[in-house]
C-alpha positions as CSV (number, residue, x, y, z in Angstrom):
1,M,113.8,95.0,98.4
2,I,112.9,93.5,95.4
3,S,111.8,90.0,94.8
4,F,111.5,87.7,91.8
5,E,109.7,84.4,91.7
6,A,109.1,82.3,88.4
7,N,105.9,80.9,89.2
8,I,106.4,78.4,86.4
9,P,102.2,76.8,86.7
10,R,101.1,80.4,85.5
11,S,103.8,81.3,83.3
12,L,104.3,83.9,85.6
13,L,107.9,86.2,86.5
14,E,106.6,88.4,89.7
15,I,108.4,91.1,90.8
16,R,107.8,92.8,93.3
17,Y,109.1,96.5,94.9
18,D,109.3,96.8,98.7
19,G,110.0,99.9,100.3
20,V,113.4,102.2,99.4
21,I,115.0,100.8,96.2
22,L,118.6,102.1,95.4
23,A,120.7,101.9,92.3
24,A,122.4,99.0,94.3
25,E,119.9,96.7,94.7
26,C,118.6,97.2,91.2
27,E,122.0,96.1,89.6
28,T,122.1,93.1,92.0
29,G,118.3,92.2,91.2
30,L,119.7,91.8,87.4
31,D,121.0,88.6,88.3
32,Q,118.2,86.7,90.1
33,L,116.2,88.7,87.2
34,R,118.0,86.5,84.9
35,S,117.8,83.0,87.0
36,S,114.1,83.7,87.4
37,L,113.8,84.1,83.7
38,A,116.1,80.9,82.7
39,K,112.8,79.1,84.3
40,L,110.2,80.3,82.1
41,Q,109.3,80.0,78.5
42,K,108.5,82.4,75.6
43,G,104.7,83.8,76.0
44,F,105.5,84.4,79.5
45,R,103.6,87.2,81.7
46,V,105.0,89.7,83.8
47,L,103.2,91.2,87.2
48,V,105.2,94.1,88.5
49,D,103.5,94.9,92.1
50,L,105.0,98.6,93.3
51,T,102.2,98.3,95.8
52,Q,104.7,98.5,98.7
53,L,107.2,100.9,97.4
54,E,107.9,103.8,99.2
55,S,110.3,105.3,96.5
56,M,112.9,104.7,94.1
57,D,116.2,106.5,93.2
58,V,116.7,107.9,89.9
59,S,119.5,105.8,88.9
60,C,117.8,103.0,89.1
61,A,116.3,103.7,85.6
62,P,118.9,102.1,83.6
63,F,118.6,98.6,85.8
64,I,115.2,99.1,85.6
65,E,115.4,99.5,81.5
66,K,117.7,96.6,81.5
67,A,115.2,94.2,83.5
68,M,112.6,95.4,80.5
69,D,115.0,94.5,77.7
70,L,115.9,91.1,79.6
71,C,111.9,90.3,79.7
72,N,111.4,91.3,76.1
73,E,114.3,88.9,74.7
74,K,113.0,86.3,76.5
75,G,109.1,86.5,74.7
76,A,107.3,88.5,77.7
77,S,103.9,88.5,76.3
78,M,102.2,90.8,78.9
79,V,103.0,92.9,81.8
80,V,100.6,93.6,84.2
81,R,101.2,96.3,86.7
82,I,100.1,97.1,90.0
83,I,100.0,100.4,90.8
84,P,97.9,101.8,93.2
85,D,98.9,105.2,93.2
86,P,99.5,106.9,90.1
87,R,102.5,109.2,91.5
88,R,104.2,105.7,91.6
89,D,104.7,104.9,88.4
90,I,108.3,106.3,88.4
91,G,108.3,106.6,84.7
92,M,107.4,102.8,84.1
93,S,104.9,103.5,80.9
94,I,107.3,105.7,79.3
95,M,110.2,103.2,79.5
96,S,108.3,100.2,78.1
97,M,107.6,102.6,74.7
98,F,111.0,102.1,74.1
99,H,112.1,98.6,75.9
100,Y,109.3,95.8,74.9
101,R,108.1,94.8,71.6
102,G,105.1,96.1,70.3
103,D,102.9,93.1,70.6
104,V,103.8,92.8,74.3
105,R,100.5,93.8,76.3
106,I,101.0,96.3,79.1
107,L,98.1,96.7,81.5
108,T,98.0,99.2,84.9
109,C,95.7,97.8,87.3
110,Q,95.1,99.4,91.1
111,S,95.1,96.0,92.7
112,L,96.3,92.4,93.7
113,I,92.8,91.3,92.8
114,E,92.4,93.5,89.8
115,A,95.7,92.2,88.4
116,N,94.3,88.3,89.0
117,E,91.4,88.9,87.3
118,I,93.7,90.3,84.1
119,L,96.2,87.4,84.4
120,S,93.1,84.9,84.8
121,A,91.5,86.3,81.5
122,D,94.5,85.6,79.6
């Protein structure tokens, strides 16, 4: 399951991956992402939580890249990723280099507590 939530008071897009993720779910998730992004203003932050991710099929990559492009086009200022196990990175760090502007801060942490500290300090 993938969930998208626009937290307007915090100017934050929350994306959570849970369980086994396949390409079809990533593709349909793009519409949910567009809907959430429409609620946010330029300068918003993105929280990507991979805590509950079990696995993601490699065929998801083009949809993840498109999601990054959409966030970049809308004006994301920061991306905070929760990756408790470095083996769950699934290539997001590399994809980010090509799909976000150079001024977008991208940080990776290991827990929601750490992510919230980062987001609160910003």
